[in-house]
N, C-alpha and C positions, 0 to 999 in steps of 0.2 A: 504494500499500499504506499502511495506517495502523497505528498502534500498538495494542497490546491495550487500553490504557487509553482511548484515543479510541473504539475499538470498543464498549467497555462503555458509554461515555457516550452513543453513538448508540442503542444498544439501550434504555438507560434513558429516553431522550427519546421514544422511539416506543412504549413499552409502557405500557399503562393498567392500573391495579389493577382486578381483576374486581369485578363487582357482588356483592351479598350475598344470602344466602337463609337461611331458618330450616331447620335440619335436626336430626335425631336424631344426637347425637355419635357419630362413628365415627373410627377410626384413619386418619390420613393427611389429614384435613381441617384447615383452619386457622381459628381463631376470628377473627372480623372486629371484635369488640367486647369490651372488658374487662367483667368481671362481678364483683359482690360476692357472697358466699355468702348465701343466703336464710335460713340457720339457723346456729346455733352447733354445732360438733362438737368434743367431745362435747356432747350436748344437756343432760346432767345430770352431776353428780359421780358418778363411779364408781370402783370399786377397780381398781387396776393389777395386782393379783395375789390369790391365794387367801390368806386370813388372817382378821384380827379387826379390825373397826372400833371405835375407841376415842375417848375424849376425852383430848387431850393434857394438859389442865389437871389430870387426875387422876394424872398420872405425876409425882409430886414425890419428889425425893431419889433415891438410888442403889440403895435396897433393892429386892428382887424384889417386884414389884407383882402383886396378885391381883384379878381381875375376874370378875364373874358374866356368863355367856353367856345372853342373853335369847332367842335364836333364830337362825335362818339366813336369809340373803338370797342368792338365786342370780340369775344373769343372766336377764333376761327377766321378772322379777317386779317389781312396784311397791315402792318403799321402804316399810317399815312405818311407819304413822302412830302414833308413840309419842314421848314426851319422852325426851330423853337424860338418864337418871338417873346421878349420880356412881357410879363404881365398876362400871359395866356395860359390856358389849361385845356386839357381834353378829358371829357367824361370817359371813364374806362371801366370795363367789367372784369371780373375775376378771370384770370387766365389769358386776357387779351394782351397783345404785344404793346410795350411801352414805346410811344413815339420817340424818335431820335431827339436827343437834347434835353429830355425831361428825366429827372433823376429822383423823383419822389412821388408817392401816391398818397393823397389825403383821403381818409374814409368819408363816404358820403355823409355819414351822420355827424361828422365834424365840420360840416359846411352849411350854409343857408343859400338858397338860390333865388335870384331875381331876374327872370328872363334868361338872357344869355350870359349873365354874370353870376359869380359865386363869391361869397365872402367866407373866410375861414374863421372858425371858432378856436382853433389851437394853432400853434406854430409847427409846421412839419420839419422832420429831420431828413437830411440827404440819405438816399437809399432806403427809406422807410417803405414797407410794404411792396417791395419789388423783389421778385424771384430772379436771381442773376444766373446767366448761362453757366452750366457745370456745377451749380450749387448742390445738387443731389448726386449726380454721377458725372465724373470727369474723365476724359480720355487720358489724363495724366496720372490718374490714381487707380490702384487695383480695384477690380469690380467684384471678382469672386475667386475664391481659393480652391485649390485642389482638395478633394475630400468633402466638399460641401454637399450635404444632402438636399435634393430638390424638394422644396415645400411649396405650398401655395403662395407664400411671401416671396420666395425666390423666383417663382414663375412670374410674379408681378413685376419684379425687377428686370428679369430677362426680356419680357414684353416691352417694357418702357424703353429699353435701349436698342431693341430690335434684334436680339440674338435668338434665332430660331433653330439652331443646331449646336450641340455641345459634344465634347468627348466624354464619355461615361464609361465606368468600369462595367464590364458584362456582368450580368446577374449570375450569381452562383446558382447552379441547378441542384435541386434537392429531391430525394425520394424518401417517403415515409413507409416503414413496414412495422406494424404493431403485430405482436405475437401473443398467443395463448389460447388454449382450448376453451377457456372460460369467457372469452369476449365475443360480442356480437355487435354489429353495426345496425341491426334491425330491431331486436327486442331482447329484454331480459327474461329469464326463466328461473325463478328461485328454486323450483323443484329440481331442476338439472344443474343448478350452480352456474347458470349463464348470466353474465352482467353486461351492461352496455359499454361499448368502447368509447371512453371519454378522452383517451390520449390522442387519438387520430384527429378529431375535430379541433382540439387545441393546438396541435402541432401544425395543422394545415393553416390555422389562423395566424400563428406567430410567424411562420415562414413568409406568409404574404406581407406582414408588417415590416419584415426585416430588410426587404429589397432583394431577396433571393426569389428564384422562380420554382414553383412546385411543379414537378414534372410527372411524378408518379406517387400514388397513395394506395396502400393495400394492407390487408391483414392476413396472417397465416396462422394455422394451428401449431401446437408444439410438436413439430415434425422436422427432423433435421434435413431430410431431403427437400421438402417443400421450402424450408427457409433458405437452403443453399441455392435452390432454383430462383427464388425471389430476389436474393441479393445479387446473383450473377446477372439476372435480366436487368435490374435497376442500374447496376454499375455501368452498363453499356452506354447510358444516356445521361448520367448526372455526375456532378462533382462530389456530392455528400450523400450518403445513405444514413438515415436515422432509424434505428430500431428501438422498440420498447419491449421490455420484459426479457426473460431468458438469459440474464447476465449474472445471477447469483450462483449458489453452490448446490442447487437442488438437482434431482434426477432429470427434470424436464428443462433445464437451463442449457440450451443447445448452442447459444450464440458464439461463445468463445471457441467451442469445438468446431463449429461450421466454418468460422472465419479461418481457423488454422487449416482446415481441409482445403479451403480455397486459395491457400498460399498467402494469406494476409499476414502482415507484420503487426502484432499486438504491441502498440506503443505504450499503453498503460491499461491496467485493469485494477480497479479499486483505488479510490481517492479518499483522503481523510476528511470527508465532509458529512454533514447531516442536513437533510436527508440525501440519499442518492449514492451512498458509499460504493456500491458495486459497479459504478459507471465504467465504461470501457471505450477506448479510442484505438482505432487500427487504420492501416492503410493497405489496400488491395494492390496486387501486382501492377494494375494499370493506373495506380496513384489515386484511385477513388478513396476518399475519407469515409470511415464509418464510425458513427458514434452509437454505441450500445447503451441506451438509457434504461435504468430499472423500470419495472412496470407500475409501481404506485404512482398515482397522478401527480402528487407534489414533487416527487423525485424527478418525474418527467419535466415539470416546470422549472426546477432548479437546474437540471441537466441542460435544458434548452437555454435558460437565461445566462448561465455563468460558464458554459462550455461551447455549445454549438453556435450560439449567437456571437461569441468572441471570435470564433473561426470565420464566420460570415463577414463580420466587421473588418477583419484583416483582409479578407479577399476583396472587399469593396474599398479599400484604401482608407478606412475610417480609423480614428484613434481608439485605443482600447476603451472599454467601458469604465466609468468613473463612479466614485462614491462621494457622498456628502455626509456631514455630521449632524446628529440630532440628540437631544437630551432624552434619555430613556425614562419612561413613565412608570414602569413596573419591574420588580425584581425578576431576573430570568436566569435560569440555569442552563448549562450546557454540559457536554461530555469532554473530559480532558483529551486534548490532542486533535479534536475535530473542529473544523470550521463550520459553524452553524448558520444556515440561511433560514431565518424565521419569518413566517407570514406576519405582517405588521401593517400598522396604519399610522401615517404621519400627519401632522397638522401644524400650523403656525399659531402660536398663542398670542394673547393680547399685547405681549411685550415684543413681538416680532421674532420670537425664538422658535426654531423648528424642534417639535417634540414627536416622539414615536412610542407607540404602544404595541407591545408584542401581543398578538391575539391568542385567545385560548384555542386549543384544538391543533396542536402542532404536528400530530401524527400524519404521516405521509399519505395516508389513504383518504384524509379528510379534505374534500374540495370546498366545503361551505365556508371555512375561514378564508380561503384563497379568494373566494368571490368578494369578501368584505375588505380584503387587503388592498392597499394602493402602493406598497413598496415592500422591499425585503429589509429586515434588520439583520446585519451581518456581524456575527460575533467570531473574533479571531480565536486561534487555538490556545492562547496563552492563559485563559481563565476559565474556571468552571462555573463562576457565578458573576453576574453583572447586577449592580444595584441601582435602584431608581435614582435619577439625578446624574448618573454617569453619561458621558458622551460616548456615543456609539456610531457605527457606520450604517448608512442606509443606501439602497440602490433602487432605481426605477423597477417597476414590477416585471415588465416584459423586455425592455431594451432601452438603451440610451438614445437620445436624438442623434 
């Protein structure tokens, strides 16, 4: 049995960053190369509000100042080609180009109007209420970094500067194989000891959220020949095979044996963690990676979050997952030498401090506490008891951004 840190090191050594491809930007993909903006945004000086464009040099002294309105400029029209005459103003709408020679915009509510003239009720400042070229995005400044996850907000920025193609890491391809004579995707049967397969729907969902591509999903009975066939078939089309169940020491735990028969290199089997200690990581002869997760649902969630997800992040050029600190609200025990990933719920108190409560029901078969959780509380191997008030580590429930 190895430590969690050593297991992560082995994963990192055996995972390669994915190749790149040119794509239309979509949410969930990851930029493989940094980019500069091809244009300045705004592209031209425009008004930040409805008002009047003036020359600040005309606003001398504290007396009420009077300006002649020469016309109106609305958004979507070209700026008038006219010289900026002293004592003149242009009525201007939000987003409209500021006429040449005018350097400030006074809000309409700060003026009174008399026909073609306005009087100011406040003295304007040069540059006020004007959006300058390149103020948001500039061709001279970095626009997006390699490793950036495409989100709706990133899509907004890409659209604003006119970038419609990016270099992205190819999506790692994944196959899921759940195992067990007792599981069914259709119905439970208490008399025959049949339970619903909850692991496969969970893994299908988190794979989709991770930026990887789900290629194959199936289940097999506890049969070594059937399992070998399923893994062999899946490995022909994917980068990662995830199995659940069959990695402990029971008579029906065939995964390690089957992988060895297939010529796989078992890189580690059993990690000093709770839950999910029997987790396995292997590499087939064709370099397909195999994660053998234990069958209990919460062990599957931990195996996904802190092992498989880390491999996918590395393939996508992302930084490793991170932790933050929180004040523990309840005393929590752990087992000596094991890193404990506890179902937990965090919140921010009235003083702005992050607090975390370890939820009751930490057994690895219990899904209901996982449904109430919004994070993992992570307890390192060096202590068997954590007291309320201590600072502990917390991690997002399914994956980092």
